[in-house]
C-alpha positions in Angstrom: 105.7 57.6 80.2 107.6 58.6 83.3 111.3 59.4 84.2 112.4 59.9 87.8 115.9 60.6 86.5 115.2 63.6 84.5 114.8 61.7 81.3 117.7 59.8 81.6 115.1 56.4 80.9 111.4 56.3 80.9 109.0 53.8 81.7 105.5 53.2 80.0 102.5 53.9 82.8 99.1 54.0 81.0 97.8 52.1 77.9 96.6 54.5 75.0 94.8 57.3 76.3 93.4 58.4 73.3 90.5 56.1 71.1 92.5 54.6 69.1 94.0 57.6 66.6 91.4 58.3 62.8 93.4 58.3 59.5 92.9 61.1 57.6 95.2 64.1 55.9 94.3 65.3 59.8 95.1 62.6 61.7 94.6 62.4 65.1 94.5 60.9 68.2 97.4 62.6 70.3 97.5 63.4 74.3 97.5 67.3 74.0 97.5 68.0 77.6 98.7 66.4 80.9 98.2 67.8 84.7 99.5 66.6 87.8 98.2 68.1 91.0 99.9 69.1 93.1 98.0 67.8 96.2 99.2 64.5 95.4 101.8 62.2 93.4 100.7 60.4 91.0 97.2 62.2 90.6 97.1 62.7 87.1 94.3 64.1 83.9 95.4 64.0 80.6 93.3 65.3 77.7 93.7 64.1 74.3 92.3 65.7 70.3 89.5 63.3 70.2 88.0 64.0 72.9 88.9 62.2 75.7 89.7 63.3 79.3 91.4 60.5 82.3 92.6 60.5 85.3 94.3 58.6 87.8 94.9 58.9 91.1 97.9 56.0 91.5 100.1 56.8 89.3 99.1 55.4 86.1 97.9 51.8 87.5 94.6 53.0 86.6 92.8 55.1 84.6 89.7 56.3 84.8 88.0 58.7 81.7 86.1 60.8 83.2 85.1 63.4 79.8 81.6 61.3 78.8 79.5 63.9 80.4 81.3 66.7 78.2 80.5 67.5 74.5 82.1 64.3 72.7 84.9 64.3 69.3 86.4 67.8 70.5 90.1 68.5 71.1 90.9 68.6 74.6 93.0 71.7 74.6 93.9 72.2 78.5 92.8 70.5 81.2 94.5 71.8 84.9 94.6 70.3 88.4 94.1 73.0 90.4 96.7 74.7 92.7 94.2 75.6 95.2 91.6 72.5 95.7 92.8 68.3 95.7 89.5 67.4 93.9 89.0 70.7 91.5 90.2 70.3 88.1 89.5 72.4 84.7 89.3 71.7 81.0 88.9 73.5 77.5 87.3 72.1 74.4 87.9 73.4 71.2 85.3 72.3 68.0 86.7 73.9 65.2 87.6 70.8 63.7 84.1 70.0 63.3 82.8 73.5 63.1 82.1 73.6 65.6 83.0 77.7 67.2 81.2 77.5 70.8 83.5 78.2 73.9 83.6 75.2 76.0 84.9 76.0 79.9 84.6 73.8 82.6 85.0 73.2 86.2 84.9 70.1 88.3 84.8 70.1 92.0 85.1 66.0 92.6 87.8 64.9 90.3 85.9 65.0 86.3 83.0 63.3 87.3 80.2 66.5 87.3 81.2 69.0 84.9 80.4 72.8 85.1 80.0 74.7 82.3 81.5 78.1 83.0 81.4 80.4 79.8 78.9 83.3 80.6 81.2 86.4 79.3 82.5 84.5 76.5 82.1 85.9 73.0 82.3 82.7 70.6 85.4 81.2 69.4 87.7 77.9 70.1 89.2 77.8 74.0 92.9 77.1 73.7 93.8 77.1 77.5 93.1 78.4 81.0 95.0 79.2 83.8 94.5 79.7 87.6 96.0 82.8 89.4 98.7 81.5 92.2 97.1 83.6 95.1 93.5 84.0 94.7 91.7 80.9 93.9 88.5 83.1 92.1 90.8 84.4 89.9 91.1 82.7 86.3 92.5 83.7 83.1 91.8 82.2 79.5 92.8 82.5 75.7 90.3 81.8 72.6 91.4 82.1 69.4 89.4 85.8 69.4 90.7 87.1 72.8 91.9 86.9 76.2 89.1 86.7 79.5 89.9 87.0 83.1 87.0 85.6 85.9 87.4 87.4 88.8 84.7 84.2 90.9 85.5 81.0 89.5 84.6 81.6 86.0 80.7 82.5 86.8 81.4 85.2 84.7 84.5 86.5 82.4 85.7 89.9 81.1 88.3 90.9 78.3 91.4 92.1 78.3 91.9 95.3 75.8 94.2 96.4 74.1 95.4 93.8 72.3 94.8 92.1 68.7 91.6 90.0 68.1 93.9 87.1 68.0 94.6 83.4 69.0 95.8 83.1 72.2 97.6 79.7 72.4 99.3 79.9 75.7 99.5 81.9 79.5 101.9 81.6 82.1 102.7 83.8 85.3 105.7 85.3 86.5 104.8 84.5 90.5 107.7 86.7 91.5 107.0 89.7 89.3 103.1 89.5 88.4 103.5 89.4 85.1 100.7 88.1 83.5 102.5 87.0 80.1 100.3 86.1 76.9 101.6 83.8 73.3 99.2 84.5 70.9 99.4 83.5 66.9 101.1 85.7 65.0 100.9 88.7 66.7 103.9 88.6 69.2 103.7 88.0 73.0 102.0 90.2 75.3 102.1 91.4 79.3 100.7 93.1 81.4 100.5 93.0 85.7 98.0 91.2 88.1 99.0 91.8 90.9 96.0 93.9 91.8 94.1 91.0 90.7 94.7 89.6 93.9 92.1 91.1 96.4 89.5 91.5 94.4 86.2 90.2 94.5 82.1 90.3 93.2 81.5 92.9 96.3 84.5 94.8 95.3 83.5 95.4 91.6 80.2 97.4 92.3 82.8 100.1 93.7 83.1 103.1 92.3 86.8 103.6 92.7 89.8 101.8 93.5 93.6 102.6 94.1 95.6 99.6 94.7 98.6 99.1 97.0 101.9 100.9 95.0 105.5 99.7 95.1 107.7 101.5 96.8 110.7 102.9 95.0 114.5 103.0 95.5 115.8 106.3 94.8 118.5 106.9 92.6 120.8 110.0 91.5 120.5 108.8 87.9 117.9 109.5 87.4 117.6 112.1 84.6 121.2 110.8 83.1 122.5 108.7 80.3 125.9 107.3 80.1 126.1 108.4 76.9 124.4 111.1 74.2 123.6 108.5 72.2 121.0 106.9 74.8 118.3 108.0 76.6 118.7 109.0 80.0 117.1 106.6 82.8 114.0 107.7 83.5 111.9 106.6 86.3 108.2 105.6 86.8 105.6 104.0 89.2 103.3 102.3 88.2 99.2 103.6 89.8 96.9 100.5 89.1 93.4 101.4 89.9 90.0 100.1 89.6 86.8 101.9 87.9 83.3 100.7 88.2 82.3 103.4 85.0 84.0 105.6 82.2 84.8 108.9 84.0 87.9 111.6 84.1 89.1 112.1 87.6 92.0 114.0 88.4 95.3 111.8 90.5 97.1 113.9 93.3 99.9 113.3 94.2 100.6 114.6 97.8 103.7 115.6 100.2 102.0 115.3 103.7 98.2 117.7 102.6 100.1 120.0 100.1 99.7 118.9 96.4 102.7 118.4 94.7 101.4 116.8 91.2 98.2 116.8 89.7 97.1 114.5 86.3 94.3 114.4 85.0 93.4 111.0 84.0 90.1 109.7 81.4 89.5 106.4 83.3 87.5 103.6 81.1 85.5 100.7 83.0 87.8 98.5 84.5 91.6 98.1 85.4 93.3 100.9 84.6 97.6 101.0 85.0 99.0 104.6 85.4 102.7 105.9 84.9 104.0 108.4 87.1 107.4 110.0 86.5 108.1 111.1 89.7 108.9 114.7 88.5 107.9 118.0 89.7 107.1 121.4 87.9 109.0 124.4 89.1 106.5 125.5 91.0 105.7 122.5 93.4 109.4 122.1 93.3 110.0 125.9 95.1 107.2 124.7 97.6 108.3 121.3 98.5 112.0 123.3 99.4 110.2 126.0 101.5 109.0 123.3 103.9 111.9 120.9 103.7 114.7 123.4 103.7 117.1 119.9 104.2 116.4 119.3 101.1 117.9 119.7 97.7 116.5 119.0 94.5 118.5 119.5 91.8 117.6 120.0 88.1 118.3 116.5 86.5 120.1 116.7 83.6 117.3 115.8 81.4 115.9 119.3 82.6 113.5 117.8 85.2 113.1 117.3 89.1 112.4 114.6 90.8 111.3 113.7 94.1 113.6 113.0 96.8 113.8 110.1 99.6 110.2 110.3 101.1 107.1 109.3 101.8 104.6 110.9 99.8 100.5 109.6 98.6 98.4 109.2 95.8 95.1 110.7 95.7 91.8 109.8 93.6 88.6 111.2 94.6 88.5 109.7 98.4 91.2 107.3 97.6 94.6 107.4 98.9 97.4 104.7 98.9 101.4 105.5 100.0 103.9 105.8 97.9 107.5 105.3 98.8 111.0 106.4 98.0 113.5 104.6 99.8 
């Protein structure tokens, strides 16, 4: 159905796009997913729970089945028209009704006429959802009945997200402005991780030993370390330092002002993407050393007993990798 007035009126733009329904204690024959291309009005894909993917290029005047070469009679959990290439479309299939627990993930670059299986690195499990990154066409996200995955090369190889339960991931949503990826699970809450650093990832990038990503600038506040009430925790700032490590290794994270090391954080990096939270504090020795070189600046003790970095430009150094940290 289609509405051109925000749902006040509807009109049918297709006949039945399933195989016609099947009776039983788990009856099926339902459209489960629909996606319109952002490149063309009326370029629409549908998927059904009885195995059909259909496409129309003229807003429903004609529909064509494009799932003939795919495994048959499986639940089409998602069909996604690409936001990066008009002819590209992704599809995920779920075979648990037939005791088929293979991971079915496909990509087509010709409107679904030909499909390529892109499931390398995914453990066998029904696949529920796939999502493209907004900014990097090579980056894809995926949810199965057991885990969530990310690919940096359009599905040629997938890597698992750690630190979430082995539970079904049913939906993925990206908040474009903040760069947060939200995972909706079956009965185990909602998880959030920031994926801004993924925008610059490529295959050659993943061969580097350590990569430190750009750090967001912060706005200084005199209320750092203070609380509006003795019953509330003090407001404490933090900056997220995103790092890719090609292996498990222990390294120092150094916070510098010009060439002077102010703080050193020892961190055990795991292979893959790591996020380290730095609370912008200085110890007493570093504070005194900083004030000797910056006599016009004061760093008062906050109400929580900590000293915080003042406004200025700093550096974050991990090995030979350096990124700027700005406090405005």
